[in-house]
N, C-alpha and C positions, 0 to 999 in steps of 0.2 A: 302396243306391240314393240318389243325391243329389237334392235338390229342385230343380226348375226355377226359374230367375229369373222374376220377374213379367213377363208379356207374352211369354215365350218359348214357342214351340210347334214341333212338327216341321214341316218344310217341306212334306211331303206333305199334311198337314191344311190348312196355309195355302193351298196351291195348290187343294185341293178347295173350300175356301170361296170363293176368287177365281173359280173356274169356276162355282160356284153363283150368285154375284153377277152374272156375265156372262149366265148363262141367264135370270135374273130380268129383267135389262135388255133382253135380246133379246125376251122375252115382252111387256114393256111397249112396246117399239118396234112389235111386231106389232099390239098393241091400238091404238096411236096411228094406225098405218097404216090399220087397219080403220075407225076413226072418221073420219079424213080422207077416205078413199075414199067413205064414206057421205055425208059433207057435199058432196063434189064431185058425187056422183051425184044428190043431191036438189036441189042449187042450179042445175044445168044450165048453169052458166057456166064450167066448167073448160076451160082451154086444153090444147093438146098439151104445152106445157112443164110444166104442173101434173102431168100424167100421168108425164112423165119424172122430175120431182122425187119423185113417189110411188114410182117404180121404184127411185130412189136410196135412199129410206128402206127399202124392202124389202131391197135389197142390204146396206145397213148392218146391218139386223137379222140377216141371214144371216151376215154377217162376224162379228158379235159372238157368235153361236151357235157358229160355227166356232172362234173363239178360245177359247171356253169348253171345247169338246171337246179342243182342243190342250193347254190348261193342265191339264185333268183327266187327260189321258194322261201329261203330264209328272209330275204328282203321283203317279200310280200306279207310275211307274218310278223314283221317288225313294226312296232308302233312308230308313227311319224314323229313323235316328240323326242325320240332318242337322237341326240346330236353327236356328231364326231368331227374331229379336226382332220379333214382329208389332206390338207396341206402338210401337216405333220406326218400323217400316215404314208404319204408318197415320198417323203424325204429320203429314205434309204434306198429307193429304187435307182438302179444304175442307168436304166434306159429312160432317157428324158421324155421321149415321145410317149412311152407307156405312162409315165407319171403325169404328163399333161392330159392324156386321155382320161385317166382315172379321176383327175382333179377337175375335169370338164374344161380345160384350157385348150383352145385350138392349137394344132400343130402349125408352126410357122411354115410359110411357103418357101423360104430360103433354104438353100442346101445346108445340111448339117456341117458344123465346123470340126467336130470330133466324131468320126464314124464309130469309134468304140463306145461312145456315150449315147449315141442315137440309134434307134431302131427304125430305120427309114421305111421298113415294111409294115409298121404298126399303124394301119389306117383302115378305116371302114371300107368295105367293098372289096 
């Protein structure tokens, strides 16, 4: 058995991780939707266009969840022998926390040094 090159993993696992990231994003969108809905309800000044925008946010969350399910199913149907270089695939991602999550590297506990490069909200739970 030969050792895998650094950053290389099976495609099924990479797709599973991407689906998990999309599910976390969908859950975050639903939380934002709930918060905005509560603000609109208590402010009393929401227009019909605001409610339409809120519906768009809800649809976006559902689409992200649907994409997660689709990618998860692709991963389940991908032979385990197909290998990909995840380290290279995450290189263009601007959010380092997302890149680490997808590459299965733990997010450091220290505060981020450049807020524009870190998505401090991208974490499980």
